[in-house]
Structure formats: structure tokens, C-alpha cells
C-alpha positions, 0 to 999 in steps of 0.5 A: 500500500505504501508504494501504491502497488495493488496485490494484483500487480505482485508476483509471489514465488514459493516452494512449500506449504508455508507459501500457500497463502502468499501464492493465493494472495498475489496477482501472479502466483508461481511455484517451483516444479518440486513444490507440493501438489497443493501449491501447484493447484493454487499457482498461476504458473509452475517454473523449473525446480529450485535445483534447476534455477526456477526462480531465476528463470521466472524472474528473467521471463517476467521482470527482466523482460519488462525492463527490456520492454519485451512482453512475456 
């Protein structure tokens, strides 16, 4: 709220049960491939596993692409 960013404009990346509420609350919920099935069901997208640099891949796909003016 302090930054004027709505939850719909956020991305959350998770990998375990404690991330479930965060994934559901974010505008775009992402889980790594090796996350529990309940997270997969709640997520908008699944990235590679944490061992395969899934967080880096999803950040490159969306955040860095936006900085370069490329649509994901």
C-alpha cells in the first residue's frame, strides 16, 4: 500500500506449504516444479525446480523482460 502497488500487480514465488497463502494472495502466483501438489493447484504458473534455477528463470521471463520492454 505504501508504494501504491495493488496485490494484483505482485508476483509471489514459493516452494512449500508455508507459501500457500502468499501464492493465493498475489496477482501472479508461481511455484517451483518440486513444490507440493497443493501449491501447484493454487499457482498461476509452475517454473523449473529450485535445483534447476526456477526462480531465476521466472524472474528473467517476467521482470527482466519488462525492463527490456519485451512482453512475456
